[in-house]
FIKOLZA-1660 file (N, C-alpha, C; in steps of 0.1 Angstrom, whole numbers, plus 5000, padded with zeros to 4 digits):
% residues 224
   i   px   py   pz ch aa at
   1 2304 1133 2397  A  M  N
   1 2320 1125 2396  A  M CA
   1 2332 1129 2406  A  M  C
   2 2336 1127 2411  A  R  N
   2 2348 1129 2421  A  R CA
   2 2361 1127 2415  A  R  C
   3 2371 1136 2406  A  R  N
   3 2384 1132 2403  A  R CA
   3 2394 1143 2408  A  R  C
   4 2405 1139 2407  A  A  N
   4 2417 1150 2410  A  A CA
   4 2421 1158 2403  A  A  C
   5 2421 1171 2410  A  P  N
   5 2425 1185 2399  A  P CA
   5 2436 1182 2391  A  P  C
   6 2431 1188 2377  A  H  N
   6 2441 1186 2368  A  H CA
   6 2453 1197 2372  A  H  C
   7 2466 1189 2372  A  R  N
   7 2476 1198 2372  A  R CA
   7 2486 1201 2359  A  R  C
   8 2483 1214 2353  A  R  N
   8 2485 1222 2343  A  R CA
   8 2495 1232 2347  A  R  C
   9 2505 1231 2337  A  T  N
   9 2513 1242 2334  A  T CA
   9 2506 1252 2334  A  T  C
  10 2510 1269 2341  A  T  N
  10 2499 1275 2343  A  T CA
  10 2508 1286 2333  A  T  C
  11 2504 1292 2321  A  P  N
  11 2510 1302 2312  A  P CA
  11 2510 1312 2321  A  P  C
  12 2519 1322 2320  A  R  N
  12 2520 1336 2326  A  R CA
  12 2506 1340 2322  A  R  C
  13 2502 1344 2312  A  P  N
  13 2490 1355 2307  A  P CA
  13 2478 1354 2322  A  P  C
  14 2472 1335 2321  A  M  N
  14 2468 1333 2330  A  M CA
  14 2468 1332 2341  A  M  C
  15 2482 1330 2350  A  L  N
  15 2487 1333 2360  A  L CA
  15 2486 1344 2364  A  L  C
  16 2488 1355 2355  A  A  N
  16 2484 1370 2361  A  A CA
  16 2469 1372 2362  A  A  C
  17 2463 1368 2353  A  A  N
  17 2446 1368 2355  A  A CA
  17 2446 1363 2367  A  A  C
  18 2452 1350 2372  A  L  N
  18 2442 1342 2384  A  L CA
  18 2446 1351 2394  A  L  C
  19 2458 1358 2393  A  A  N
  19 2462 1364 2404  A  A CA
  19 2455 1376 2409  A  A  C
  20 2448 1385 2401  A  L  N
  20 2442 1390 2402  A  L CA
  20 2428 1392 2408  A  L  C
  21 2425 1381 2407  A  A  N
  21 2410 1373 2411  A  A CA
  21 2411 1369 2422  A  A  C
  22 2425 1364 2425  A  C  N
  22 2425 1360 2441  A  C CA
  22 2426 1370 2449  A  C  C
  23 2428 1380 2447  A  L  N
  23 2429 1393 2454  A  L CA
  23 2416 1395 2461  A  L  C
  24 2406 1390 2458  A  I  N
  24 2391 1391 2461  A  I CA
  24 2389 1386 2475  A  I  C
  25 2397 1377 2482  A  I  N
  25 2395 1371 2492  A  I CA
  25 2394 1380 2504  A  I  C
  26 2400 1393 2505  A  F  N
  26 2398 1401 2512  A  F CA
  26 2386 1411 2512  A  F  C
  27 2372 1407 2521  A  G  N
  27 2362 1415 2517  A  G CA
  27 2362 1433 2524  A  G  C
  28 2356 1440 2515  A  G  N
  28 2353 1453 2522  A  G CA
  28 2338 1460 2520  A  G  C
  29 2342 1474 2523  A  G  N
  29 2326 1478 2524  A  G CA
  29 2330 1491 2515  A  G  C
  30 2337 1493 2505  A  G  N
  30 2342 1505 2499  A  G CA
  30 2330 1505 2492  A  G  C
  31 2328 1522 2485  A  T  N
  31 2318 1523 2478  A  T CA
  31 2318 1533 2465  A  T  C
  32 2333 1535 2463  A  S  N
  32 2336 1543 2452  A  S CA
  32 2337 1538 2442  A  S  C
  33 2335 1539 2430  A  S  N
  33 2336 1535 2417  A  S CA
  33 2351 1531 2415  A  S  C
  34 2351 1520 2409  A  A  N
  34 2363 1515 2404  A  A CA
  34 2369 1522 2393  A  A  C
  35 2361 1533 2384  A  Q  N
  35 2368 1542 2377  A  Q CA
  35 2377 1549 2381  A  Q  C
  36 2377 1552 2396  A  E  N
  36 2387 1564 2402  A  E CA
  36 2394 1555 2402  A  E  C
  37 2413 1563 2399  A  A  N
  37 2423 1553 2399  A  A CA
  37 2428 1554 2417  A  A  C
  38 2431 1545 2421  A  L  N
  38 2436 1546 2437  A  L CA
  38 2452 1553 2434  A  L  C
  39 2453 1559 2445  A  P  N
  39 2460 1565 2447  A  P CA
  39 2475 1558 2447  A  P  C
  40 2489 1563 2446  A  E  N
  40 2502 1558 2449  A  E CA
  40 2504 1553 2462  A  E  C
  41 2512 1550 2466  A  T  N
  41 2517 1546 2478  A  T CA
  41 2532 1548 2480  A  T  C
  42 2535 1557 2483  A  P  N
  42 2551 1562 2487  A  P CA
  42 2550 1562 2501  A  P  C
  43 2562 1555 2507  A  N  N
  43 2570 1553 2519  A  N CA
  43 2565 1563 2530  A  N  C
  44 2555 1561 2537  A  S  N
  44 2554 1569 2552  A  S CA
  44 2553 1560 2564  A  S  C
  45 2567 1567 2570  A  P  N
  45 2568 1558 2584  A  P CA
  45 2562 1558 2596  A  P  C
  46 2547 1567 2592  A  E  N
  46 2544 1573 2605  A  E CA
  46 2531 1561 2609  A  E  C
  47 2530 1551 2600  A  I  N
  47 2519 1540 2604  A  I CA
  47 2531 1531 2617  A  I  C
  48 2526 1535 2626  A  D  N
  48 2533 1524 2635  A  D CA
  48 2530 1507 2638  A  D  C
  49 2538 1504 2648  A  A  N
  49 2528 1487 2646  A  A CA
  49 2517 1488 2655  A  A  C
  50 2515 1498 2664  A  A  N
  50 2501 1495 2670  A  A CA
  50 2489 1496 2658  A  A  C
  51 2492 1504 2649  A  R  N
  51 2482 1506 2636  A  R CA
  51 2484 1491 2630  A  R  C
  52 2491 1484 2629  A  I  N
  52 2495 1474 2618  A  I CA
  52 2488 1466 2628  A  I  C
  53 2489 1462 2644  A  A  N
  53 2483 1454 2650  A  A CA
  53 2470 1453 2649  A  A  C
  54 2460 1462 2648  A  Q  N
  54 2450 1465 2646  A  Q CA
  54 2445 1462 2630  A  Q  C
  55 2449 1464 2625  A  I  N
  55 2447 1458 2608  A  I CA
  55 2449 1446 2607  A  I  C
  56 2458 1439 2614  A  N  N
  56 2456 1427 2613  A  N CA
  56 2446 1419 2624  A  N  C
  57 2440 1425 2634  A  Q  N
  57 2433 1417 2641  A  Q CA
  57 2416 1419 2633  A  Q  C
  58 2417 1429 2627  A  G  N
  58 2405 1430 2615  A  G CA
  58 2407 1415 2606  A  G  C
  59 2420 1418 2600  A  L  N
  59 2420 1405 2589  A  L CA
  59 2417 1393 2590  A  L  C
  60 2424 1389 2606  A  K  N
  60 2420 1379 2612  A  K CA
  60 2406 1372 2617  A  K  C
  61 2396 1389 2617  A  T  N
  61 2386 1379 2620  A  T CA
  61 2372 1385 2611  A  T  C
  62 2376 1382 2596  A  L  N
  62 2368 1387 2589  A  L CA
  62 2361 1376 2589  A  L  C
  63 2346 1383 2591  A  P  N
  63 2334 1373 2589  A  P CA
  63 2330 1369 2577  A  P  C
  64 2320 1356 2573  A  P  N
  64 2315 1350 2560  A  P CA
  64 2306 1364 2554  A  P  C
  65 2308 1363 2541  A  Q  N
  65 2304 1381 2535  A  Q CA
  65 2303 1379 2520  A  Q  C
  66 2295 1385 2518  A  S  N
  66 2291 1385 2500  A  S CA
  66 2290 1402 2499  A  S  C
  67 2290 1401 2483  A  G  N
  67 2291 1420 2478  A  G CA
  67 2293 1419 2463  A  G  C
  68 2298 1427 2461  A  R  N
  68 2296 1433 2442  A  R CA
  68 2314 1438 2444  A  R  C
  69 2320 1440 2430  A  F  N
  69 2334 1440 2429  A  F CA
  69 2332 1446 2416  A  F  C
  70 2342 1459 2417  A  E  N
  70 2342 1468 2404  A  E CA
  70 2359 1464 2400  A  E  C
  71 2363 1459 2389  A  Q  N
  71 2375 1462 2384  A  Q CA
  71 2380 1467 2371  A  Q  C
  72 2390 1477 2376  A  I  N
  72 2397 1482 2361  A  I CA
  72 2409 1470 2357  A  I  C
  73 2409 1467 2343  A  L  N
  73 2417 1457 2338  A  L CA
  73 2428 1463 2332  A  L  C
  74 2439 1460 2331  A  P  N
  74 2449 1462 2326  A  P CA
  74 2452 1472 2314  A  P  C
  75 2443 1466 2305  A  N  N
  75 2442 1473 2292  A  N CA
  75 2431 1485 2293  A  N  C
  76 2427 1491 2309  A  G  N
  76 2418 1506 2308  A  G CA
  76 2403 1501 2307  A  G  C
  77 2398 1486 2304  A  G  N
  77 2386 1482 2304  A  G CA
  77 2380 1481 2318  A  G  C
  78 2369 1474 2319  A  T  N
  78 2365 1478 2333  A  T CA
  78 2357 1465 2336  A  T  C
  79 2356 1457 2347  A  A  N
  79 2344 1445 2348  A  A CA
  79 2336 1447 2361  A  A  C
  80 2327 1438 2363  A  Q  N
  80 2319 1440 2377  A  Q CA
  80 2315 1428 2376  A  Q  C
  81 2308 1421 2389  A  G  N
  81 2307 1408 2393  A  G CA
  81 2301 1409 2409  A  G  C
  82 2299 1398 2416  A  S  N
  82 2296 1392 2428  A  S CA
  82 2309 1388 2432  A  S  C
  83 2311 1383 2446  A  Y  N
  83 2320 1376 2456  A  Y CA
  83 2308 1369 2467  A  Y  C
  84 2312 1358 2472  A  L  N
  84 2312 1353 2484  A  L CA
  84 2326 1350 2492  A  L  C
  85 2326 1350 2500  A  M  N
  85 2337 1347 2507  A  M CA
  85 2340 1342 2522  A  M  C
  86 2341 1330 2526  A  D  N
  86 2346 1320 2538  A  D CA
  86 2355 1321 2541  A  D  C
  87 2366 1328 2543  A  W  N
  87 2378 1327 2547  A  W CA
  87 2379 1318 2561  A  W  C
  88 2393 1309 2560  A  P  N
  88 2402 1313 2548  A  P CA
  88 2403 1305 2540  A  P  C
  89 2393 1292 2539  A  A  N
  89 2393 1281 2528  A  A CA
  89 2384 1281 2514  A  A  C
  90 2374 1293 2517  A  R  N
  90 2366 1292 2502  A  R CA
  90 2360 1305 2495  A  R  C
  91 2361 1307 2490  A  L  N
  91 2363 1323 2478  A  L CA
  91 2355 1318 2464  A  L  C
  92 2346 1328 2461  A  R  N
  92 2340 1325 2450  A  R CA
  92 2337 1341 2438  A  R  C
  93 2344 1340 2432  A  F  N
  93 2346 1356 2425  A  F CA
  93 2338 1352 2413  A  F  C
  94 2328 1357 2410  A  A  N
  94 2319 1358 2396  A  A CA
  94 2317 1369 2389  A  A  C
  95 2322 1366 2377  A  Y  N
  95 2317 1381 2368  A  Y CA
  95 2308 1384 2362  A  Y  C
  96 2302 1396 2362  A  D  N
  96 2290 1398 2354  A  D CA
  96 2292 1390 2335  A  D  C
  97 2275 1387 2331  A  G  N
  97 2277 1381 2320  A  G CA
  97 2284 1392 2309  A  G  C
  98 2282 1405 2309  A  Q  N
  98 2288 1409 2298  A  Q CA
  98 2301 1415 2302  A  Q  C
  99 2306 1410 2313  A  S  N
  99 2323 1407 2313  A  S CA
  99 2329 1394 2311  A  S  C
 100 2324 1386 2303  A  G  N
 100 2326 1374 2300  A  G CA
 100 2321 1360 2309  A  G  C
 101 2316 1364 2320  A  G  N
 101 2306 1353 2331  A  G CA
 101 2317 1346 2335  A  G  C
 102 2328 1347 2337  A  S  N
 102 2340 1336 2342  A  S CA
 102 2335 1334 2356  A  S  C
 103 2343 1326 2363  A  V  N
 103 2341 1324 2376  A  V CA
 103 2353 1314 2381  A  V  C
 104 2358 1325 2393  A  V  N
 104 2367 1320 2401  A  V CA
 104 2363 1311 2413  A  V  C
 105 2368 1304 2418  A  T  N
 105 2365 1296 2430  A  T CA
 105 2376 1291 2436  A  T  C
 106 2378 1292 2448  A  V  N
 106 2391 1288 2458  A  V CA
 106 2383 1276 2469  A  V  C
 107 2388 1265 2469  A  K  N
 107 2384 1255 2477  A  K CA
 107 2397 1248 2481  A  K  C
 108 2398 1252 2500  A  G  N
 108 2409 1247 2503  A  G CA
 108 2423 1249 2494  A  G  C
 109 2431 1240 2488  A  K  N
 109 2446 1240 2484  A  K CA
 109 2446 1249 2469  A  K  C
 110 2433 1247 2462  A  F  N
 110 2435 1247 2449  A  F CA
 110 2422 1258 2444  A  F  C
 111 2428 1262 2431  A  V  N
 111 2417 1274 2430  A  V CA
 111 2412 1268 2411  A  V  C
 112 2398 1268 2412  A  A  N
 112 2392 1265 2399  A  A CA
 112 2390 1275 2391  A  A  C
 113 2396 1282 2382  A  V  N
 113 2391 1292 2370  A  V CA
 113 2387 1283 2359  A  V  C
 114 2369 1291 2357  A  Q  N
 114 2365 1287 2347  A  Q CA
 114 2361 1297 2334  A  Q  C
 115 2364 1298 2324  A  E  N
 115 2360 1309 2313  A  E CA
 115 2343 1312 2312  A  E  C
 116 2343 1306 2316  A  A  N
 116 2323 1309 2313  A  A CA
 116 2316 1299 2325  A  A  C
 117 2305 1304 2329  A  S  N
 117 2296 1297 2336  A  S CA
 117 2295 1281 2332  A  S  C
 118 2298 1271 2343  A  R  N
 118 2297 1257 2340  A  R CA
 118 2310 1253 2328  A  R  C
 119 2316 1261 2327  A  A  N
 119 2326 1254 2318  A  A CA
 119 2336 1243 2322  A  A  C
 120 2345 1234 2318  A  E  N
 120 2354 1226 2322  A  E CA
 120 2368 1238 2334  A  E  C
 121 2368 1234 2341  A  P  N
 121 2376 1249 2351  A  P CA
 121 2388 1240 2345  A  P  C
 122 2399 1249 2348  A  N  N
 122 2414 1248 2350  A  N CA
 122 2418 1252 2367  A  N  C
 123 2428 1245 2371  A  W  N
 123 2430 1240 2384  A  W CA
 123 2444 1245 2386  A  W  C
 124 2444 1254 2394  A  F  N
 124 2457 1262 2400  A  F CA
 124 2462 1259 2416  A  F  C
 125 2471 1252 2417  A  P  N
 125 2477 1250 2433  A  P CA
 125 2473 1267 2440  A  P  C
 126 2469 1267 2452  A  V  N
 126 2469 1283 2457  A  V CA
 126 2485 1290 2460  A  V  C
 127 2489 1279 2463  A  A  N
 127 2508 1283 2465  A  A CA
 127 2515 1286 2455  A  A  C
 128 2511 1288 2440  A  L  N
 128 2517 1290 2432  A  L CA
 128 2509 1304 2427  A  L  C
 129 2504 1312 2433  A  T  N
 129 2498 1326 2432  A  T CA
 129 2497 1335 2441  A  T  C
 130 2498 1349 2444  A  P  N
 130 2495 1357 2455  A  P CA
 130 2488 1354 2465  A  P  C
 131 2476 1347 2462  A  L  N
 131 2470 1345 2471  A  L CA
 131 2472 1337 2485  A  L  C
 132 2487 1334 2482  A  A  N
 132 2496 1323 2493  A  A CA
 132 2498 1338 2500  A  A  C
 133 2505 1344 2494  A  V  N
 133 2510 1357 2505  A  V CA
 133 2497 1366 2511  A  V  C
 134 2487 1368 2506  A  L  N
 134 2478 1371 2516  A  L CA
 134 2469 1366 2524  A  L  C
 135 2471 1352 2517  A  R  N
 135 2461 1339 2532  A  R CA
 135 2471 1340 2542  A  R  C
 136 2486 1341 2540  A  Q  N
 136 2495 1345 2549  A  Q CA
 136 2494 1357 2559  A  Q  C
 137 2491 1365 2551  A  A  N
 137 2485 1376 2561  A  A CA
 137 2473 1378 2569  A  A  C
 138 2466 1370 2562  A  V  N
 138 2453 1371 2571  A  V CA
 138 2456 1364 2581  A  V  C
 139 2461 1348 2582  A  A  N
 139 2462 1336 2593  A  A CA
 139 2472 1338 2605  A  A  C
 140 2486 1349 2597  A  E  N
 140 2497 1351 2607  A  E CA
 140 2498 1364 2609  A  E  C
 141 2490 1375 2605  A  G  N
 141 2492 1391 2600  A  G CA
 141 2502 1395 2592  A  G  C
 142 2501 1409 2591  A  I  N
 142 2513 1414 2582  A  I CA
 142 2529 1417 2592  A  I  C
 143 2537 1411 2586  A  K  N
 143 2548 1416 2592  A  K CA
 143 2557 1421 2586  A  K  C
 144 2567 1427 2595  A  P  N
 144 2579 1441 2590  A  P CA
 144 2581 1434 2574  A  P  C
 145 2587 1421 2574  A  D  N
 145 2595 1417 2561  A  D CA
 145 2586 1414 2550  A  D  C
 146 2570 1414 2553  A  M  N
 146 2564 1416 2541  A  M CA
 146 2559 1431 2533  A  M  C
 147 2560 1440 2545  A  L  N
 147 2558 1453 2539  A  L CA
 147 2572 1459 2531  A  L  C
 148 2562 1469 2520  A  V  N
 148 2573 1474 2509  A  V CA
 148 2569 1490 2507  A  V  C
 149 2559 1493 2510  A  E  N
 149 2556 1505 2511  A  E CA
 149 2541 1507 2519  A  E  C
 150 2542 1522 2527  A  T  N
 150 2530 1526 2532  A  T CA
 150 2528 1539 2533  A  T  C
 151 2511 1540 2533  A  R  N
 151 2510 1554 2528  A  R CA
 151 2494 1556 2541  A  R  C
 152 2500 1569 2547  A  N  N
 152 2488 1571 2558  A  N CA
 152 2483 1584 2560  A  N  C
 153 2470 1585 2552  A  E  N
 153 2463 1595 2548  A  E CA
 153 2450 1600 2557  A  E  C
 154 2444 1611 2556  A  A  N
 154 2430 1614 2564  A  A CA
 154 2422 1603 2561  A  A  C
 155 2418 1599 2550  A  R  N
 155 2410 1588 2549  A  R CA
 155 2409 1573 2548  A  R  C
 156 2423 1571 2544  A  F  N
 156 2428 1556 2539  A  F CA
 156 2442 1553 2543  A  F  C
 157 2446 1542 2545  A  I  N
 157 2458 1536 2551  A  I CA
 157 2461 1524 2541  A  I  C
 158 2471 1524 2533  A  A  N
 158 2474 1518 2522  A  A CA
 158 2488 1509 2526  A  A  C
 159 2490 1493 2523  A  L  N
 159 2501 1487 2527  A  L CA
 159 2503 1480 2514  A  L  C
 160 2515 1480 2512  A  S  N
 160 2521 1474 2497  A  S CA
 160 2529 1461 2507  A  S  C
 161 2527 1448 2499  A  L  N
 161 2529 1438 2506  A  L CA
 161 2537 1429 2492  A  L  C
 162 2546 1421 2500  A  R  N
 162 2553 1412 2485  A  R CA
 162 2556 1396 2496  A  R  C
 163 2559 1387 2486  A  D  N
 163 2564 1378 2496  A  D CA
 163 2575 1377 2500  A  D  C
 164 2579 1375 2514  A  P  N
 164 2594 1377 2519  A  P CA
 164 2603 1367 2512  A  P  C
 165 2594 1355 2508  A  S  N
 165 2606 1344 2503  A  S CA
 165 2612 1350 2489  A  S  C
 166 2606 1360 2484  A  G  N
 166 2610 1363 2470  A  G CA
 166 2600 1358 2459  A  G  C
 167 2597 1345 2464  A  E  N
 167 2593 1334 2453  A  E CA
 167 2582 1340 2442  A  E  C
 168 2571 1348 2446  A  L  N
 168 2562 1351 2439  A  L CA
 168 2567 1369 2438  A  L  C
 169 2569 1371 2425  A  P  N
 169 2572 1382 2421  A  P CA
 169 2558 1395 2420  A  P  C
 170 2559 1405 2423  A  G  N
 170 2552 1416 2420  A  G CA
 170 2544 1422 2435  A  G  C
 171 2539 1432 2433  A  T  N
 171 2535 1431 2449  A  T CA
 171 2516 1435 2450  A  T  C
 172 2511 1436 2460  A  A  N
 172 2499 1436 2463  A  A CA
 172 2500 1448 2476  A  A  C
 173 2488 1458 2472  A  T  N
 173 2487 1472 2481  A  T CA
 173 2472 1470 2482  A  T  C
 174 2471 1465 2497  A  L  N
 174 2458 1472 2506  A  L CA
 174 2453 1483 2507  A  L  C
 175 2439 1488 2505  A  Y  N
 175 2437 1501 2509  A  Y CA
 175 2425 1501 2523  A  Y  C
 176 2424 1506 2532  A  F  N
 176 2416 1506 2545  A  F CA
 176 2410 1519 2547  A  F  C
 177 2399 1517 2549  A  D  N
 177 2398 1532 2552  A  D CA
 177 2399 1532 2564  A  D  C
 178 2398 1548 2568  A  R  N
 178 2405 1553 2580  A  R CA
 178 2397 1549 2595  A  R  C
 179 2382 1551 2591  A  T  N
 179 2375 1551 2607  A  T CA
 179 2375 1533 2608  A  T  C
 180 2374 1527 2601  A  E  N
 180 2371 1511 2605  A  E CA
 180 2383 1505 2603  A  E  C
 181 2390 1507 2597  A  L  N
 181 2406 1500 2593  A  L CA
 181 2397 1489 2584  A  L  C
 182 2389 1490 2576  A  Q  N
 182 2378 1476 2567  A  Q CA
 182 2385 1481 2551  A  Q  C
 183 2391 1471 2550  A  L  N
 183 2396 1468 2531  A  L CA
 183 2385 1469 2524  A  L  C
 184 2390 1482 2512  A  Y  N
 184 2380 1483 2505  A  Y CA
 184 2386 1484 2489  A  Y  C
 185 2396 1482 2486  A  A  N
 185 2402 1480 2476  A  A CA
 185 2417 1475 2474  A  A  C
 186 2423 1470 2464  A  W  N
 186 2436 1470 2463  A  W CA
 186 2444 1473 2444  A  W  C
 187 2454 1470 2447  A  R  N
 187 2461 1476 2434  A  R CA
 187 2470 1464 2437  A  R  C
 188 2469 1459 2423  A  L  N
 188 2481 1447 2420  A  L CA
 188 2493 1451 2408  A  L  C
 189 2502 1448 2413  A  I  N
 189 2514 1451 2400  A  I CA
 189 2523 1438 2400  A  I  C
 190 2522 1433 2390  A  D  N
 190 2532 1423 2382  A  D CA
 190 2543 1424 2385  A  D  C
 191 2554 1411 2375  A  V  N
 191 2565 1415 2373  A  V CA
 191 2568 1421 2360  A  V  C
 192 2556 1423 2355  A  Q  N
 192 2558 1434 2336  A  Q CA
 192 2554 1444 2345  A  Q  C
 193 2550 1448 2357  A  N  N
 193 2544 1461 2360  A  N CA
 193 2532 1465 2354  A  N  C
 194 2526 1456 2351  A  V  N
 194 2510 1455 2344  A  V CA
 194 2502 1460 2360  A  V  C
 195 2494 1468 2362  A  V  N
 195 2488 1470 2374  A  V CA
 195 2471 1471 2369  A  V  C
 196 2467 1463 2376  A  T  N
 196 2452 1461 2378  A  T CA
 196 2446 1466 2393  A  T  C
 197 2434 1471 2392  A  Q  N
 197 2427 1476 2406  A  Q CA
 197 2417 1473 2407  A  Q  C
 198 2411 1468 2422  A  V  N
 198 2398 1468 2423  A  V CA
 198 2394 1474 2435  A  V  C
 199 2378 1472 2436  A  R  N
 199 2369 1481 2448  A  R CA
 199 2360 1472 2449  A  R  C
 200 2359 1472 2462  A  L  N
 200 2345 1463 2467  A  L CA
 200 2335 1470 2469  A  L  C
 201 2325 1466 2475  A  R  N
 201 2314 1473 2474  A  R CA
 201 2297 1464 2480  A  R  C
 202 2289 1471 2485  A  D  N
 202 2275 1465 2490  A  D CA
 202 2281 1452 2500  A  D  C
 203 2286 1457 2505  A  R  N
 203 2292 1442 2516  A  R CA
 203 2279 1437 2525  A  R  C
 204 2278 1423 2523  A  E  N
 204 2267 1423 2537  A  E CA
 204 2273 1409 2540  A  E  C
 205 2273 1408 2558  A  I  N
 205 2277 1400 2566  A  I CA
 205 2266 1389 2569  A  I  C
 206 2275 1377 2567  A  H  N
 206 2267 1366 2572  A  H CA
 206 2270 1356 2583  A  H  C
 207 2262 1351 2591  A  K  N
 207 2268 1343 2603  A  K CA
 207 2275 1332 2592  A  K  C
 208 2269 1327 2585  A  S  N
 208 2277 1316 2580  A  S CA
 208 2272 1316 2563  A  S  C
 209 2281 1308 2555  A  L  N
 209 2274 1305 2541  A  L CA
 209 2278 1294 2537  A  L  C
 210 2270 1284 2533  A  S  N
 210 2267 1272 2532  A  S CA
 210 2279 1267 2520  A  S  C
 211 2284 1256 2522  A  E  N
 211 2295 1249 2513  A  E CA
 211 2291 1248 2501  A  E  C
 212 2278 1245 2499  A  R  N
 212 2274 1241 2485  A  R CA
 212 2270 1259 2476  A  R  C
 213 2276 1264 2482  A  L  N
 213 2276 1278 2475  A  L CA
 213 2291 1283 2469  A  L  C
 214 2299 1273 2474  A  F  N
 214 2313 1273 2466  A  F CA
 214 2315 1262 2459  A  F  C
 215 2306 1253 2458  A  D  N
 215 2307 1243 2448  A  D CA
 215 2310 1245 2433  A  D  C
 216 2318 1237 2426  A  I  N
 216 2323 1239 2414  A  I CA
 216 2312 1234 2408  A  I  C
 217 2305 1243 2397  A  D  N
 217 2297 1237 2389  A  D CA
 217 2301 1233 2375  A  D  C
 218 2307 1214 2377  A  Y  N
 218 2307 1209 2368  A  Y CA
 218 2310 1193 2373  A  Y  C
 219 2311 1187 2364  A  D  N
 219 2315 1171 2366  A  D CA
 219 2325 1165 2375  A  D  C
 220 2332 1177 2381  A  S  N
 220 2343 1175 2390  A  S CA
 220 2342 1182 2400  A  S  C
 221 2349 1181 2412  A  E  N
 221 2351 1189 2425  A  E CA
 221 2364 1186 2428  A  E  C
 222 2370 1201 2434  A  L  N
 222 2381 1195 2445  A  L CA
 222 2383 1183 2459  A  L  C
 223 2391 1177 2459  A  D  N
 223 2393 1171 2472  A  D CA
 223 2403 1181 2480  A  D  C
 224 2395 1187 2495  A  E  N
 224 2400 1192 2501  A  E CA
 224 2408 1185 2509  A  E  C
% end
């Protein structure tokens, strides 16, 4: 059965949780444990325009991929699961059962959040989440007015981004490995200064991913 997504008022806690999930769209190949805290990102002006251009090129050519993620939650707990990504329109972010079995799926302009597998999803416009900022970074490149802070180290480069319009609060910091400029982790700080961080691992590149892999496992699906 096809029906329009539910338009529900988004409670701040749910929106914050959704924002964390949405960051998974940037696939990467990190292998470090999420138990290890990510470094802070004091401003470092030595990251020049040429390096930003290289990072932008990598973001624009992200291939279809799958892998695993490990996440440190705001309360200090941890969660893990698997992801599928076919940027820019599709993403599936599935927590392991011991972490609650939640599923987050992006299709087109909407995000479906299921608190458990096969549960009735809650629908959110992508435009109401930090995913909109990150999608802009991939589609149009990271622009100077999006950068808040940078860090340039021997093993990694970190870029903190914000919504240039100021409509979306908080910042998202992306961590790239130094050798291949592959995104492997991120840190999200929301408007209440709550910090959550994620690392990706076991990345597998695909020539394509079937659209069926992103279907909402429920009696309704998104109209794209």
